[in-house]
Structures are given as structure tokens and as C-alpha cells.
C-alpha positions in Angstrom: -12.8 -70.5 78.1 -15.5 -67.8 78.1 -12.8 -65.1 78.5 -10.7 -66.5 75.6 -13.7 -66.4 73.3 -14.4 -62.8 74.3 -10.8 -61.7 73.6 -10.9 -63.5 70.1 -14.1 -61.8 69.1 -12.8 -58.4 70.2 -9.5 -58.8 68.2 -11.5 -59.9 65.2 -13.8 -56.9 65.5 -10.9 -54.6 65.8 -9.1 -55.8 62.7 -12.3 -55.8 60.6 -13.1 -52.3 61.6 -9.6 -51.1 60.5 -10.0 -52.9 57.2 -13.2 -51.1 56.4 -11.8 -47.7 57.3 -8.9 -48.4 54.9 -11.0 -49.0 51.8 -13.2 -46.7 49.6 -15.5 -47.4 46.7 -15.3 -45.2 43.6 -18.4 -44.9 41.4 -18.5 -45.0 37.6 -17.4 -41.6 36.2 -20.0 -39.7 34.3 -19.0 -37.5 31.3 -19.8 -33.9 30.9 -19.6 -34.3 27.1 -20.8 -36.6 24.4 -17.7 -36.5 22.3 -14.3 -34.9 22.8 -13.1 -32.9 19.7 -10.0 -31.1 21.1 -7.8 -28.5 19.4 -5.1 -25.9 20.3 -7.9 -23.5 21.1 -10.1 -25.8 23.2 -9.0 -28.8 25.2 -10.9 -29.0 28.6 -13.3 -31.8 29.5 -15.1 -32.6 32.7 -16.1 -35.7 34.6 -18.0 -36.3 37.8 -17.7 -39.3 40.2 -18.6 -40.4 43.7 -16.6 -42.1 46.4 -17.4 -43.5 49.8 -16.8 -43.3 52.6 -15.3 -39.8 52.6 -13.6 -40.7 55.9 -11.8 -43.5 54.2 -9.4 -41.1 52.4 -5.8 -40.7 53.7 -4.6 -37.1 53.9 -2.1 -37.9 51.2 -4.6 -39.3 48.7 -4.6 -38.2 45.1 -7.2 -38.9 42.5 -6.0 -39.9 39.0 -7.8 -39.9 35.7 -6.7 -42.6 33.3 -7.5 -42.6 29.6 -7.7 -45.9 27.7 -6.5 -46.5 24.2 -8.7 -45.9 21.1 -10.4 -49.4 21.6 -11.2 -48.8 25.3 -8.4 -51.0 26.7 -6.6 -49.9 29.9 -3.6 -52.3 29.3 -1.4 -49.2 28.9 -3.5 -46.3 30.1 -2.5 -42.6 29.8 -2.7 -40.4 32.9 -4.5 -37.2 31.9 -5.0 -35.7 35.4 -3.6 -36.0 38.9 -5.0 -34.1 41.9 -3.0 -32.3 44.5 -2.5 -34.5 47.6 -5.4 -34.2 50.0 -7.2 -31.6 47.8 -10.4 -33.7 47.2 -12.2 -34.8 50.3 -15.9 -34.4 49.4 -18.1 -36.6 47.2 -19.3 -36.2 44.5 -16.2 -34.5 42.9 -15.8 -32.9 39.4 -12.4 -32.9 37.7 -11.2 -31.7 34.3 -8.6 -33.1 32.0 -7.0 -32.5 28.6 -6.5 -34.9 25.7 -3.1 -35.8 24.4 -2.3 -34.6 20.9 -2.1 -38.2 19.7 -5.8 -38.9 20.6 -7.7 -40.4 17.7 -10.6 -42.9 17.9 -14.2 -43.6 18.5 -14.1 -45.8 21.7 -12.1 -44.1 24.4 -12.9 -44.5 28.1 -11.7 -43.0 31.3 -11.5 -44.4 34.8 -10.8 -42.9 38.3 -8.1 -44.2 40.6 -7.1 -43.2 44.2 -3.7 -43.5 45.7 -4.4 -43.7 49.5 -6.1 -46.0 49.8 -5.7 -47.6 46.4 -9.0 -48.0 44.5 -10.1 -48.0 40.9 -13.5 -47.2 39.4 -15.1 -49.1 36.6 -14.7 -47.5 33.2 -16.9 -44.8 31.9 -19.1 -45.1 28.8 -17.2 -45.1 25.6 -16.8 -41.8 23.7 -15.3 -40.5 20.5 -12.1 -38.4 21.0 -9.8 -36.7 18.6 -7.2 -34.0 19.0 -7.4 -31.9 15.8 -3.7 -31.0 15.6 -4.2 -29.8 12.1 -7.6 -28.1 11.4 -7.1 -26.1 8.2 -7.9 -26.7 4.6 -5.0 -28.3 2.7 -4.1 -29.0 -0.9 -4.0 -32.1 -3.1 -2.8 -32.3 -6.7 -0.9 -29.0 -6.3 -4.3 -27.2 -6.3 -4.8 -28.3 -10.0 -8.6 -28.8 -10.2 -8.3 -31.6 -12.9 -6.6 -34.8 -13.6 -6.6 -37.2 -16.6 -5.9 -40.8 -17.1 -5.5 -42.8 -20.4 -8.0 -45.5 -21.2 -7.2 -48.6 -19.1 -4.8 -46.5 -16.9 -5.2 -44.6 -13.7 -4.3 -41.3 -12.0 -2.8 -40.8 -8.6 -4.0 -38.1 -6.2 -1.8 -37.2 -3.3 -1.8 -34.8 -0.4 0.8 -32.1 -1.1 3.7 -31.6 1.2 4.5 -28.8 1.4 2.5 -27.8 -1.7 2.7 -24.7 -3.8 1.0 -22.2 -1.4 1.2 -21.5 2.2 -0.1 -25.0 2.8 -0.3 -26.5 6.3 0.1 -30.0 5.0 -1.4 -32.6 7.4 1.5 -34.9 6.4 3.6 -32.9 8.8 1.8 -34.6 11.7 2.7 -38.3 11.8 -0.3 -39.3 14.0 -2.9 -38.3 11.4 -4.7 -40.6 9.0 -6.8 -39.7 5.9 -10.0 -40.6 4.1 -10.8 -40.1 0.4 -14.3 -39.4 -0.9 -16.0 -39.3 -4.3 -18.8 -36.8 -4.8 -22.2 -38.4 -5.5 -24.1 -35.1 -5.7 -23.8 -31.4 -5.0 -23.9 -32.0 -1.3 -23.2 -35.7 -0.9 -20.2 -38.0 -1.2 -19.1 -41.6 -0.5 -15.9 -42.9 1.2 -13.8 -44.7 -1.3 -10.4 -45.3 0.4 -8.0 -44.4 3.2 -4.3 -43.3 3.0 -2.0 -40.6 1.9 -2.7 -41.2 -1.8 -5.6 -42.4 -4.0 -5.3 -44.3 -7.3 -8.3 -43.2 -9.5 -9.4 -45.2 -12.6 -13.0 -44.0 -12.6 -14.0 -40.5 -13.7 -15.4 -38.2 -11.0 -14.7 -35.5 -8.5 -12.6 -36.5 -5.5 -11.3 -34.9 -2.3 -9.6 -35.9 1.0 -10.3 -35.3 4.7 -8.2 -35.8 7.7 -9.7 -38.6 9.7 -11.3 -37.0 12.7 -14.1 -39.6 12.8 -17.4 -38.2 14.0 -15.8 -34.8 14.9 -16.4 -32.0 12.5 -13.3 -30.1 11.3 -11.9 -27.8 8.6 -9.1 -30.2 7.7 -10.2 -31.0 4.1 -8.7 -30.7 0.6 -9.7 -29.0 -2.6 -11.8 -30.9 -5.1 -10.2 -32.5 -8.2 -12.2 -33.7 -11.2 -10.7 -36.7 -12.9 -11.6 -37.7 -16.5 -10.5 -40.3 -19.0 -8.4 -38.9 -21.9 -10.1 -38.5 -25.3 -8.9 -36.8 -28.5 -8.0 -33.2 -27.6 -8.1 -33.7 -23.9 -7.2 -30.6 -21.8 -6.5 -30.1 -18.2 -5.4 -27.1 -16.0 -2.3 -25.3 -14.8 -2.1 -23.8 -11.3 0.0 -20.7 -10.3 1.4 -20.8 -6.8 0.8 -17.1 -6.3 -2.5 -17.1 -8.1 -3.4 -15.3 -11.3 -2.9 -12.5 -11.6 0.0 -12.8 -9.2 1.8 -10.2 -7.2 5.2 -9.8 -9.0 6.7 -8.0 -6.0 6.5 -11.4 -4.1 8.9 -12.9 -6.6 8.3 -15.5 -9.3 5.3 -17.8 -9.4 5.5 -21.6 -9.9 3.2 -23.1 -12.6 2.3 -26.7 -12.1 0.8 -29.3 -14.5 -1.0 -32.6 -13.7 1.2 -35.7 -13.1 2.5 -37.4 -16.2 5.5 -39.2 -17.6 7.1 -36.2 -19.4 6.4 -32.5 -20.0 7.1 -29.6 -22.5 6.3 -26.0 -21.6 5.6 -23.2 -24.1 5.3 -19.4 -23.8 3.2 -17.5 -26.3 3.4 -20.5 -28.6 7.2 -20.8 -28.4 9.0 -23.8 -26.9 10.8 -23.0 -23.6 14.1 -24.7 -23.9 14.8 -27.0 -20.9 11.3 -26.6 -19.4 10.5 -30.3 -19.2 9.5 -30.8 -15.6 6.0 -30.9 -14.0 6.6 -27.4 -12.6 7.9 -24.2 -14.2 9.0 -21.0 -12.4 8.5 -17.7 -14.0 8.2 -13.9 -13.3 7.0 -13.0 -16.7 3.4 -12.6 -17.9 2.3 -14.5 -21.0 0.2 -17.3 -22.4 1.8 -20.5 -21.0 0.9 -24.0 -22.1 2.2 -27.5 -21.5 1.8 -30.8 -23.1 1.8 -33.7 -20.7 2.7 -37.2 -21.8 0.5 -39.7 -19.9 2.0 -42.8 -21.4 -0.2 -43.9 -24.3 -2.0 -40.5 -24.6 -1.3 -36.8 -24.0 -3.1 -34.0 -22.3 -2.6 -30.2 -22.8 -3.2 -27.2 -20.6 -2.8 -23.5 -20.7 -3.0 -20.4 -18.5 -3.0 -16.7 -19.5 -0.6 -15.5 -16.7 -0.8 -11.9 -15.6 1.6 -10.3 -13.1 0.3 -6.7 -12.9 -0.7 -5.7 -9.4 -2.6 -2.7 -10.8 -3.0 -0.5 -13.8 -1.9 3.2 -14.1 -1.6 5.9 -16.7 -0.3 9.4 -16.9 -1.6 12.2 -19.1 1.7 13.7 -20.3 4.0 12.5 -23.0 7.6 11.4 -22.4 9.0 14.6 -23.8 7.4 18.0 -23.0 8.3 21.6 -23.7 7.1 24.7 -21.9 8.0 28.4 -22.1 9.5 30.2 -19.1 6.8 30.9 -16.6 4.4 28.2 -17.9 3.3 25.1 -15.9 2.8 21.6 -17.1 0.3 19.6 -14.9 0.9 15.9 -14.9 -1.9 13.6 -13.5 -1.8 9.9 -12.7 -4.9 7.7 -13.0 -4.7 4.3 -11.2 -6.8 1.5 -9.9 -4.2 0.7 -7.1 -5.6 0.1 -3.7 -4.7 2.9 -1.2 -2.1 4.3 -3.6 0.9 6.3 -2.5 2.6 8.8 -4.8 6.2 10.1 -4.8 7.4 12.8 -7.3 11.0 13.3 -8.2 12.9 16.0 -10.1 16.3 15.1 -11.5 16.5 12.0 -9.2 15.6 13.9 -6.0 12.3 13.4 -4.2 10.1 16.5 -4.1 9.1 17.1 -0.5 5.4 17.1 0.5 4.2 16.1 -3.0 2.0 13.1 -2.4 -1.0 13.7 -4.6 -1.8 12.0 -7.9 -1.0 15.2 -9.8 1.9 17.7 -9.9 2.5 21.1 -11.5 5.9 21.1 -13.1 7.3 24.5 -13.6 11.1 23.8 -13.7 13.0 22.2 -16.6 14.3 18.8 -15.9 13.7 15.0 -15.7 10.6 14.1 -13.7 9.5 10.7 -12.3 6.4 9.6 -10.3 6.4 6.3 -8.4 3.0 4.8 -7.6 2.8 2.2 -4.8 -0.2 0.0 -3.9 -0.1 -0.2 -0.1 -2.8 -2.8 0.5 -3.1 -6.4 -0.7 -0.4 -7.0 -3.3 2.3 -4.5 -2.5 3.5 -3.4 -5.9 4.9 -0.3 -7.6 5.0 1.2 -11.0 6.6 4.5 -12.3 6.5 7.0 -15.1 9.2 9.3 -16.4 8.9 12.4 -18.4 11.0 15.5 -19.2 10.2 19.1 -19.3 12.4 21.4 -21.5 12.3 24.8 -23.1 11.0 24.7 -26.7 13.8 23.8 -29.2 15.0 26.7 -31.3 14.0 26.5 -34.9 17.1 26.8 -37.0 16.9 27.1 -40.7 19.9 24.9 -41.7 21.6 21.8 -40.4 24.9 23.0 -38.8 28.2 21.4 -39.8 30.2 22.8 -36.9 29.7 22.6 -33.0 31.9 23.6 -30.1 30.9 21.5 -26.9 32.9 23.6 -24.4 30.0 24.5 -22.1 30.0 28.2 -22.9 26.3 28.1 -23.6 26.8 28.7 -27.3 26.7 26.0 -30.0 27.4 23.3 -27.4 25.2 20.8 -29.1 24.1 19.9 -32.6 20.8 21.8 -33.1 18.9 20.9 -36.2 15.6 22.2 -37.7 12.4 21.3 -35.8 11.2 19.2 -38.7 13.7 16.6 -37.8 13.5 16.5 -33.9 11.4 14.6 -31.4 7.8 13.9 -32.4 8.5 13.7 -36.1 9.6 10.1 -36.2 12.8 11.0 -38.0 15.8 8.8 -37.6 19.1 10.5 -36.8 22.4 8.5 -37.1 25.8 9.9 -36.4 29.0 8.0 -37.5 32.6 8.5 -36.5 35.2 9.0 -39.3 35.9 5.3 -39.0 32.3 4.5 -39.8 31.3 3.5 -36.3 27.7 4.4 -35.2 28.1 6.7 -32.1 24.5 7.9 -31.9 21.2 6.7 -33.2 17.6 7.7 -32.3 14.1 8.4 -33.7 13.4 11.0 -31.0 16.3 13.5 -31.3 16.4 16.1 -28.5 19.0 18.5 -30.0 21.3 17.1 -27.3 24.3 15.4 -29.1 27.0 15.1 -27.9 25.6 14.2 -24.4 29.0 13.1 -23.1 32.3 14.8 -23.5 34.1 13.8 -26.7 37.6 12.4 -26.4 39.6 14.7 -28.6 42.3 12.3 -29.7 42.3 14.1 -33.0 42.3 17.8 -33.6 38.8 19.0 -34.6 37.4 15.4 -35.3 34.8 15.1 -38.1 31.6 13.0 -37.8 29.0 12.2 -40.4 25.2 12.2 -40.1 22.3 10.6 -42.0 18.8 12.0 -41.4 15.9 9.9 -42.7 12.4 11.4 -42.4 9.2 9.3 -41.9 8.5 9.6 -45.6 12.0 8.3 -46.4 13.6 11.6 -47.4 17.3 11.6 -46.6 19.8 14.4 -45.6 23.5 13.6 -45.3 26.5 15.7 -44.2 29.4 16.1 -41.8 29.9 17.7 -38.4 33.2 19.2 -37.3 33.7 19.3 -33.6 35.8 22.2 -32.4 37.2 22.2 -28.8 
């Protein structure tokens, strides 16, 4: 009987010892942070925990970090870290983990689990955690800074998607939620609602923020001031490319506040068919719109400019120099880092990149100015350089355009040519106008005449700036 009792106690002691060696206790994890505000540029968080005994770990053991839901529940936890088998053998241990992109809440917790043997810690203290998947300013109301509602009515503010500019709309990220605020002072505001839109029936200034709880972020909207319509109520128009806008980027889109119907105007004239909230244009001008809000109207205007920069040149369009003389043309511009290209008769002049050029040859010149920083835009000027026109005494009635250098064009007295504001009109024998100008260059006919008839006859009328008239005929001889 004594031997049996000894054997029983020995077996019980053996099994109890094995059971103790096969169990570990994991302590409550401590957090190396007070709140977790993750983003694409930062998403590493540390936790430290203890376990004992160290000898209780199997060589295949892995430690796992589980993340609760936003309320702290581990009913369906998310694994955010798993160690390499057998890598962690010394207590205390420090691990790091990353937040999932869908993380959003104020009461998350983590806990530590082991796999061999199986054990689970108690949950950590609760902490705020958000993954700021969108952390840039965004637009509401198409960046229009105002809105108007009729008496007894309301105005709807909405987050733009995509918006008129290069707008990283938070609506592109389904996991996000939003809060709307009304300003109560220059630096204070009050939460008024949540959601993608806000219905406003009280005047004030409103804005939206992506809901990242107690985490700070740059995901907020522009401010919009809402007012109640009165007689002569005005609002604003926004330009998608700004004002002035860079015309080389294409047309800009003008946008009015929300309403029931619209009519757009340019320089006071109705734009036919422009009856939508937005109007696209690539022309400068004074644009206005009348917005029907139901039982009242609101109007808005914008003086749209599309010039990237301003330039001028100090020579006239037509210039004459004697042989051996030089005409210096100089461009003045406010373009940023301007680039200059000079052309003669359509061919670029090599190595001429300054803002001035000394023209010594006869021909048609052009200079192209390009703004190379900011708004990349160009402008150009053309001018001609010719020999002085001969001063003939009489108006000829015969020319022979055969390119022999003599009497090839109709050359008239200087008192009627360019710079005198004299109108020159040439008619065919059938009465059709074949040439008309107020800056005659002694260059008709510029193109070869089709000689269907032998020695065709044309008729001219010359009218000076003081309304004196000369008339006659011109016979063209091949």
C-alpha cells in the first residue's frame, strides 16, 4: 500500500511538472505612443511586453500582435504583426507594427498572442488610431467662396469630386468620413454636422474636415461664406485655372454657385447656349452670370485675364532703311526667365537669343518671346524692313509684272502709301474687289495675275484721310 501511494504521487508530480513547463503568461502590452496618426510617410508603432517563464517557449513559437476594432472589441481582430518562428526568446520584448489603411477610431486596443504554447495577453490601454490616407487640402463648392439661399430656403455645400482643380478629393477613399464646421470667430469654430454634404439655412462661414478624430491633419476644405438673398445679391465666380490663367494650358472653366438655372454673359452680351452651372472659355473678358435660386436670383461676375505676361517692341510694323543702315529692334517684357528667338523670312537666326536685334537685311522679321518658368506662355511680334519707297510724281496706269525688276508693281506717290492712312481699292473690270488696304506697300500685284485676257484692265480708287479721292485705271501688260 505504501509503494502504491509513492508511485501515484510520483506520476502526479511528473504530469504537473510537464503542464507548468508547457504554459507561459504574457503581460499587458505597454504602448510606445499616446495616439497613432499614420500616413504613407509614417506608419511604425512600438509596443513592449513581458512573458514568463522564458523556458516555456517552444522553438517554433511566434508572437502575434492583434488589433481590435474601433470600439476595442476583439471579436474579429486584425493581425498587424507576426514574428519569425523562434526569433523572440528573451523577456521583455519590443515589437513594431503598422496600421491598416482602414483604421479610424478613438478606442483601439492591441493584445499579444503566442502560438507555442498558446497564450493571450490582456488588452492594452485604449488609444486613438487613424490612417490618414488623404492628407491634403480639398475643395468644396468648386472653390467658390460664397453661396446664397432665398428667404425660407437653404443652400447645399458638397465636397467636390473631382473638382475644378488638381483636387485630391477625399471622396475617392470610401473609408473616410467627414465633419462640417461653422466659424464662430477668427480662430474658432463649432461642429455642426457630419457627412459628404451640408444643408445650410443660416448665414455664416462653413468648411469641412476629414474625420481623423484627435489626430491633426491637412485634410480640410476651403471656407465658404453663405448669406441670405436680398435685393441685388451678388456671389462669386471661380476659374479652374485661376485668374489670370495660363492660356497655354488650354481653356479654363468658370463655375457659379448652385441654382435652378443659369445664364452667362460676356462683356454684357448674352452667350447663346451658356445655361449651365459651368462655362468653359479660352477668351479674356468680363464674364457674368445670373443664377436662379427658385424664388430669387443672384448675380456674379469675373474680369477674366489670360495673358501670361506683357511684352512690347520699339519698332513699327513697317520700317524702311537705306542700304548700309541698321534698324535695332528691342523687346521689353515682364516674362519670368524669358527666352528670345529671332526669325528672318521664316528662318530662325542662329545664336540670336537676346532681347534686341540689329536688322540690316531687307525682309520680314519675327521675334518669339517664351516665358520659361511658371505659366509657360509665348507671344510674338512681326515687322518688316524694306528700302525706302521711290517717290514718283504721278500715279501710273501701266505695269508689267514679269519679274524683270522694272515696273513689276504698281508704285504710287508717297503721299498715298503706308503711314498716311490712305485707303487703296483695286477692282477687276467686272467690278470685283481684288485688293484693299489702308497701308499700301507699293506691292500690288503680290501674286501672279492669271492672264485670261490680253492686257487686262483694273480700276483703282484712292481715298485720303481727309476724303480726297483719286480714280483711274491700270493696264497690266505681260
